[in-house]
C-alpha positions as CSV (number, residue, x, y, z in Angstrom):
1,M,67.8,-26.5,-110.6
2,A,67.8,-23.1,-108.8
3,R,67.8,-19.9,-110.9
4,V,69.7,-16.9,-109.9
5,K,69.5,-13.7,-112.0
6,A,71.3,-10.4,-112.2
7,F,69.2,-7.2,-111.6
8,K,69.5,-3.4,-111.7
9,G,69.9,-2.8,-108.0
10,Y,69.2,0.5,-106.2
11,R,72.3,1.3,-104.0
12,P,73.4,4.1,-101.7
13,P,76.3,6.4,-102.6
14,V,79.5,5.2,-100.9
15,E,79.6,8.2,-98.5
16,I,76.3,7.3,-96.8
17,A,76.2,3.5,-97.2
18,D,77.1,2.8,-93.5
19,K,74.5,5.3,-92.3
20,L,71.7,4.0,-94.6
21,A,72.2,0.3,-94.1
22,T,70.3,-1.1,-91.2
23,L,69.6,-4.3,-89.3
24,P,66.5,-6.3,-90.6
25,Y,63.1,-5.0,-89.6
26,D,62.2,-8.0,-87.5
27,V,65.2,-8.0,-85.0
28,M,64.0,-4.9,-83.2
29,N,60.8,-3.3,-81.9
30,S,59.5,0.2,-82.8
31,A,61.1,1.8,-79.7
32,E,64.5,0.3,-80.5
33,A,64.2,1.4,-84.1
34,R,63.5,5.0,-83.1
35,V,66.7,5.0,-81.0
36,M,68.7,3.5,-83.8
37,A,67.5,6.0,-86.4
38,A,67.7,9.1,-84.1
39,G,69.4,12.0,-85.9
40,N,70.0,9.9,-89.1
41,E,67.7,11.0,-91.9
42,V,69.1,8.4,-94.3
43,S,68.5,5.4,-92.1
44,L,66.6,2.8,-94.1
45,L,64.6,2.1,-90.9
46,R,62.5,5.1,-92.1
47,V,61.3,2.7,-94.9
48,T,61.4,-0.7,-93.2
49,K,59.9,0.6,-89.9
50,A,58.3,3.8,-91.0
51,E,56.2,4.1,-87.8
52,I,59.3,5.8,-86.3
53,D,58.4,8.9,-88.2
54,L,54.9,9.0,-86.8
55,P,53.6,9.5,-83.2
56,E,54.6,6.8,-80.7
57,G,52.0,4.1,-80.1
58,I,50.7,4.1,-83.6
59,D,49.7,0.7,-85.0
60,E,52.6,-0.3,-87.2
61,H,50.2,-2.1,-89.6
62,S,48.0,1.0,-90.1
63,K,47.3,2.8,-93.4
64,E,49.2,5.8,-92.0
65,V,52.3,3.8,-91.6
66,Y,52.1,2.1,-95.0
67,D,51.6,5.6,-96.6
68,K,54.7,6.8,-94.8
69,V,56.6,3.8,-96.1
70,V,55.8,4.9,-99.7
71,E,56.5,8.6,-99.0
72,N,59.9,7.8,-97.4
73,F,60.9,5.3,-100.1
74,N,60.2,7.8,-102.8
75,L,62.1,10.4,-100.9
76,F,65.2,8.2,-100.7
77,K,65.1,7.8,-104.5
78,D,64.3,11.4,-105.2
79,N,67.2,12.6,-103.0
80,K,69.6,10.1,-104.7
81,W,70.2,8.3,-101.4
82,L,69.3,5.2,-103.5
83,V,70.5,5.2,-107.1
84,Q,69.8,2.4,-109.6
85,D,72.6,0.7,-111.5
86,N,72.4,1.1,-115.3
87,E,72.8,-2.6,-116.1
88,P,71.8,-5.8,-114.4
89,K,74.5,-6.9,-111.9
90,L,75.3,-9.6,-109.4
91,Y,76.9,-8.5,-106.2
92,I,79.1,-10.0,-103.5
93,Y,78.1,-9.3,-99.9
94,A,80.6,-10.5,-97.2
95,Q,80.3,-10.4,-93.4
96,T,83.0,-10.7,-90.8
97,M,82.3,-11.9,-87.3
98,D,84.8,-13.1,-84.7
99,G,87.5,-13.3,-87.4
100,R,85.4,-15.5,-89.7
101,T,84.2,-14.1,-93.1
102,Q,81.4,-15.5,-95.2
103,Y,80.9,-14.5,-98.8
104,G,77.4,-14.4,-100.4
105,I,76.2,-13.9,-104.0
106,V,73.5,-11.2,-104.1
107,G,71.0,-12.0,-106.9
108,C,67.4,-12.6,-107.7
109,T,65.8,-16.0,-107.2
110,H,62.7,-17.2,-109.0
111,V,59.2,-17.3,-107.5
112,D,58.4,-20.6,-109.2
113,D,61.4,-22.2,-107.5
114,Y,59.9,-21.4,-104.2
115,F,56.6,-23.1,-105.0
116,N,58.2,-26.1,-106.8
117,N,60.5,-26.6,-103.8
118,N,63.8,-25.9,-105.6
119,I,64.0,-23.3,-102.8
120,K,63.7,-25.5,-99.7
121,K,62.2,-24.4,-96.3
122,H,62.8,-25.7,-92.8
123,E,60.3,-23.5,-90.8
124,L,56.6,-22.9,-90.8
125,T,55.4,-19.3,-91.4
126,R,52.5,-17.3,-89.9
127,K,50.1,-15.8,-92.4
128,D,49.7,-12.5,-90.6
129,K,53.5,-11.9,-90.8
130,E,53.5,-12.9,-94.5
131,D,50.6,-10.5,-95.2
132,D,52.4,-7.6,-93.6
133,R,55.5,-8.2,-95.7
134,M,53.4,-8.6,-98.8
135,I,51.9,-5.2,-98.3
136,H,55.4,-3.8,-97.9
137,V,56.6,-5.4,-101.1
138,N,53.5,-4.3,-103.0
139,I,53.4,-0.7,-101.9
140,T,57.1,-0.1,-102.5
141,N,57.1,-2.3,-105.6
142,A,60.4,-3.6,-104.4
143,N,62.3,-6.2,-102.3
144,V,63.7,-3.6,-99.9
145,E,65.3,-6.2,-97.6
146,P,67.1,-9.4,-98.8
147,V,66.4,-12.9,-97.7
148,F,69.2,-15.2,-96.5
149,F,69.8,-18.4,-98.5
150,A,72.4,-21.2,-98.5
151,Y,73.5,-23.3,-101.5
152,P,75.8,-26.4,-101.7
153,A,79.3,-25.0,-101.9
154,H,80.6,-25.0,-105.5
155,K,84.3,-24.8,-106.3
156,E,84.1,-22.6,-109.3
157,I,81.9,-20.1,-107.6
158,D,84.3,-20.1,-104.7
159,Q,87.1,-19.4,-107.1
160,I,85.3,-16.6,-108.9
161,V,84.4,-14.9,-105.6
162,A,87.9,-15.3,-104.2
163,N,89.4,-13.7,-107.4
164,I,87.2,-10.7,-107.2
165,V,87.7,-10.2,-103.5
166,K,91.5,-10.5,-103.9
167,N,91.8,-8.1,-106.9
168,E,89.1,-5.5,-106.4
169,K,88.4,-3.1,-103.6
170,P,85.0,-3.4,-102.1
171,I,82.5,-0.6,-102.9
172,Y,81.3,-0.6,-99.3
173,D,83.4,-1.6,-96.3
174,F,82.4,-0.7,-92.8
175,V,81.8,-2.0,-89.3
176,G,78.2,-2.0,-88.1
177,K,77.6,0.3,-85.2
178,E,74.9,-1.9,-83.7
179,D,76.5,-5.3,-84.2
180,G,80.3,-4.6,-84.4
181,F,80.6,-6.9,-87.4
182,G,82.3,-6.1,-90.7
183,H,80.2,-5.6,-93.8
184,H,81.9,-5.7,-97.3
185,F,80.2,-5.3,-100.7
186,W,81.5,-5.7,-104.3
187,V,79.7,-5.1,-107.6
188,I,80.4,-7.8,-110.2
189,E,80.9,-5.6,-113.2
190,N,82.1,-8.2,-115.8
191,P,79.1,-9.4,-117.8
192,I,80.9,-12.6,-118.7
193,T,81.4,-13.4,-115.0
194,V,77.8,-12.5,-114.2
195,K,76.6,-14.9,-117.0
196,R,78.8,-17.7,-115.8
197,I,77.5,-17.5,-112.2
198,E,74.0,-17.5,-113.5
199,E,74.8,-20.6,-115.7
200,I,76.3,-22.5,-112.7
201,F,73.2,-21.9,-110.6
202,E,70.8,-22.9,-113.3
203,N,72.7,-26.0,-114.4
204,E,74.7,-27.3,-111.4
205,I,73.1,-26.1,-108.2
206,P,70.1,-28.4,-107.5
207,S,68.5,-26.4,-104.6
208,L,68.7,-23.3,-102.5
209,Y,67.9,-23.4,-98.8
210,V,66.1,-20.7,-96.8
211,A,68.4,-20.0,-93.8
212,D,66.8,-16.8,-92.4
213,G,63.8,-14.8,-93.6
214,H,61.1,-17.4,-94.1
215,H,58.3,-14.8,-93.9
216,R,60.0,-12.4,-96.3
217,T,60.6,-15.2,-98.7
218,A,57.0,-16.4,-98.6
219,A,55.7,-12.9,-98.9
220,A,57.9,-12.1,-101.9
221,A,56.9,-15.4,-103.6
222,R,53.2,-14.7,-103.0
223,V,53.5,-11.2,-104.5
224,G,55.0,-12.7,-107.6
225,Q,52.3,-15.4,-107.8
226,E,49.5,-12.8,-107.5
227,R,51.0,-10.5,-110.1
228,K,51.3,-13.5,-112.5
229,A,47.6,-14.3,-112.0
230,A,46.6,-10.7,-112.6
231,N,48.6,-10.4,-115.9
232,P,46.9,-11.9,-118.9
233,N,50.1,-11.3,-120.9
234,H,52.4,-12.9,-118.4
235,T,55.6,-14.3,-120.0
236,G,57.6,-15.5,-117.0
237,E,60.4,-12.9,-117.6
238,E,58.8,-10.0,-115.8
239,E,60.8,-8.7,-112.9
240,Y,58.0,-9.6,-110.4
241,N,58.9,-13.2,-111.1
242,Y,62.1,-12.7,-109.0
243,F,63.0,-11.7,-105.5
244,M,66.3,-10.7,-104.0
245,A,68.4,-13.0,-101.9
246,V,71.9,-13.2,-100.5
247,I,73.1,-16.8,-101.1
248,F,76.0,-18.2,-99.1
249,P,77.8,-21.5,-99.6
250,D,76.8,-23.9,-96.9
251,S,80.4,-24.6,-96.1
252,Q,80.9,-21.0,-94.8
253,L,77.8,-20.7,-92.6
254,K,77.6,-21.4,-88.9
255,I,74.4,-21.7,-86.9
256,I,74.4,-20.4,-83.4
257,D,72.5,-22.0,-80.5
258,Y,68.9,-21.0,-79.7
259,N,68.1,-21.4,-76.0
260,R,65.1,-21.6,-73.8
261,V,64.0,-20.1,-70.5
262,V,60.9,-21.2,-68.6
263,K,58.9,-19.3,-66.0
264,D,57.9,-22.2,-63.6
265,L,58.5,-25.9,-62.9
266,N,54.8,-26.9,-63.5
267,G,54.1,-27.1,-59.8
268,L,57.1,-29.3,-59.0
269,K,59.6,-28.8,-56.3
270,E,63.2,-28.6,-57.6
271,E,64.0,-32.1,-56.2
272,E,61.0,-33.5,-57.9
273,F,61.8,-31.8,-61.2
274,I,65.4,-33.1,-61.2
275,S,64.1,-36.6,-60.3
276,K,61.8,-36.5,-63.3
277,L,64.7,-35.4,-65.6
278,E,66.7,-38.4,-64.5
279,K,64.3,-40.7,-66.2
280,S,65.6,-39.5,-69.6
281,F,68.9,-37.8,-68.8
282,V,72.1,-38.3,-66.8
283,V,72.0,-35.2,-64.6
284,E,75.3,-33.8,-63.2
285,K,75.6,-30.7,-61.1
286,M,78.5,-28.6,-62.5
287,G,78.6,-25.6,-60.0
288,E,78.2,-21.9,-60.3
289,D,80.4,-21.3,-63.3
290,I,78.6,-21.0,-66.7
291,Y,78.6,-24.4,-68.4
292,S,78.0,-24.8,-72.1
293,P,77.1,-28.0,-73.9
294,S,80.0,-29.4,-75.9
295,K,78.4,-32.0,-78.1
296,L,75.1,-33.2,-79.6
297,H,72.6,-34.6,-77.1
298,E,74.2,-32.8,-74.3
299,F,72.4,-29.8,-72.6
300,S,73.2,-27.3,-69.9
301,M,70.6,-26.2,-67.4
302,Y,70.6,-23.3,-65.0
303,L,68.5,-23.6,-61.8
304,S,68.7,-21.8,-58.5
305,G,72.2,-20.5,-58.9
306,A,73.7,-23.7,-60.2
307,W,74.5,-25.1,-63.7
308,Y,73.8,-28.7,-64.6
309,K,74.9,-31.0,-67.5
310,L,72.1,-33.1,-68.9
311,T,73.1,-36.0,-71.2
312,A,70.3,-37.7,-73.0
313,K,70.2,-41.4,-72.4
314,E,70.5,-43.8,-75.3
315,G,67.0,-44.7,-76.6
316,T,65.6,-41.3,-76.0
317,Y,66.5,-40.0,-79.5
318,N,66.7,-41.4,-83.0
319,D,69.9,-40.4,-84.9
320,N,68.5,-41.9,-88.1
321,D,65.6,-39.5,-88.2
322,P,66.3,-35.9,-89.3
323,I,63.9,-34.5,-86.7
324,G,64.4,-37.1,-84.0
325,V,68.1,-36.4,-83.9
326,L,67.7,-32.7,-83.1
327,D,68.4,-31.6,-79.5
328,V,65.4,-29.2,-79.8
329,T,63.2,-32.3,-80.4
330,I,64.7,-34.1,-77.4
331,L,64.2,-31.1,-75.1
332,S,60.8,-30.3,-76.4
333,N,59.5,-33.9,-76.0
334,L,61.2,-35.1,-72.9
335,V,61.4,-31.9,-70.8
336,L,59.1,-29.1,-72.0
337,D,56.2,-31.4,-72.9
338,E,56.5,-34.4,-70.7
339,V,57.7,-32.7,-67.5
340,L,56.8,-29.0,-67.8
341,D,53.5,-29.5,-69.7
342,I,54.4,-26.9,-72.4
343,K,52.6,-28.3,-75.4
344,D,52.8,-25.5,-78.0
345,L,56.1,-23.6,-78.2
346,R,54.5,-21.0,-80.6
347,T,51.7,-19.9,-78.2
348,S,52.8,-20.7,-74.6
349,K,53.4,-17.7,-72.4
350,R,55.5,-19.7,-70.0
351,I,58.5,-20.0,-72.3
352,D,60.8,-17.6,-74.0
353,F,63.7,-18.0,-76.5
354,I,67.1,-16.4,-76.4
355,G,69.5,-16.3,-79.4
356,G,73.0,-17.6,-78.6
357,I,74.5,-14.3,-79.7
358,R,73.5,-13.0,-76.3
359,G,75.6,-15.6,-74.5
360,L,74.7,-18.0,-71.7
361,G,75.1,-15.1,-69.2
362,E,71.7,-13.9,-70.5
363,L,70.1,-17.2,-69.4
364,K,71.6,-16.8,-65.9
365,R,70.4,-13.2,-65.7
366,R,66.9,-14.0,-66.6
367,V,66.7,-16.7,-63.9
368,D,68.6,-14.8,-61.2
369,N,66.3,-11.8,-61.5
370,G,63.3,-14.0,-60.8
371,E,61.7,-13.5,-64.2
372,M,62.3,-17.1,-65.1
373,K,62.8,-20.3,-63.0
374,V,64.9,-22.5,-65.2
375,A,67.1,-22.1,-68.4
376,F,68.3,-24.6,-70.9
377,A,71.2,-24.2,-73.4
378,L,71.4,-26.4,-76.4
379,Y,74.2,-27.5,-78.7
380,A,73.8,-25.6,-82.0
381,V,72.2,-27.3,-85.0
382,S,74.6,-27.9,-87.9
383,M,74.1,-26.8,-91.5
384,Q,74.0,-30.5,-92.5
385,Q,71.1,-31.1,-90.1
386,L,69.2,-28.1,-91.6
387,I,69.8,-29.4,-95.1
388,D,68.8,-33.0,-94.2
389,I,65.5,-31.7,-92.8
390,A,64.8,-29.5,-95.8
391,D,65.6,-32.2,-98.2
392,S,63.4,-34.7,-96.4
393,G,60.4,-32.2,-96.5
394,N,60.3,-32.0,-92.8
395,I,59.9,-28.8,-90.6
396,M,62.1,-28.0,-87.7
397,P,60.6,-27.2,-84.3
398,P,60.1,-23.5,-83.6
399,K,63.1,-21.4,-82.7
400,T,65.7,-23.9,-83.7
401,T,68.2,-21.9,-85.8
402,W,69.9,-18.5,-85.1
403,F,72.1,-17.1,-87.8
404,E,74.7,-14.3,-87.2
405,P,75.6,-11.9,-88.5
406,K,72.3,-10.6,-89.7
407,L,72.1,-9.2,-93.2
408,R,72.2,-5.4,-93.5
409,S,69.2,-4.0,-95.4
410,G,69.8,-1.2,-97.9
411,L,73.1,-2.1,-99.5
412,V,71.1,-3.1,-102.6
413,I,67.4,-3.1,-103.3
414,H,65.5,-4.9,-106.1
415,E,62.6,-3.2,-107.8
416,L,59.8,-5.3,-109.3
417,V,59.5,-3.5,-112.7
């Protein structure tokens, strides 16, 4: 079963919460972070992307940057921009986007559950990115940013959350300046309620699923594992055995499409390219208006000012295989590999990926301006597909899932002592 534990979170005073809370470190570059934090001394970007307080062009993985991380994090605590709760708490973090609200439990999950696969993964990670986040966790001695998990929806937890949300005013309640989404946060004060939620997770929730933040999850788990190995008096109850997550019921989550743009047609003329596609797809020209795929195994393509509908022919996919059923698998195998000769999506310089939050108009723009030659839009993966893959021990192809809204960092922080 999956353990979830209360912790003494560091949180900002109400009056600065909306200014302190930031988007995750990995959805922006350093230049964008400088703009976002300009004129805002309490922006947590000064901890998560501390290079913004140093000269432009500095290596963000340098000792100077890591030293600045520690300096700024200590400053935030010294100035009472982050204040620790007196007792262990669980929290509720809700996000509203396009009229839909999802409610997550904020708690600490156990390092051992990551390594014994009670916390299930669906993506591969890169060691260099893990190493960077490990340094950040070690030098701050904290999980400054949460990871994003899902759990099988549970009726009693839903009822507990609904009761709190209905009867208590949120501690923080604001609309994000950068994303325009609502962010709402409650502290679960009743220790009986906290204990009951912990009991439900430990006894009734078999698994948690990493939705977003695979590198942060792996880094936090590795830090806990290293500290365990270095402590001859390890008991398993030390705070470093746990790392912070926001855990949402799977029934409330929606995955957004993750699309592809390609720089060239692999030496093919457009007529030859379309002819090769017709081997595996029914190809229909839809005109100049943006066309979005409406069901599984249907794709849209933008080429030379026109949109096309591509429908995968029967026999080109396997609906009984958790990987073979995915549209990213179909596109990768039958178009990107077989026709365009793009073998490795992680390393190829001929392809780029665009989150669906930017809309299909971004695909059109990238092709129309000559930067890219062709674009493909995919029908979004479902939560059930993600769970089926994680349960089967498989790994999704790169750049398959895009979750929105992104979690705000800084509403609560977990210290490892």
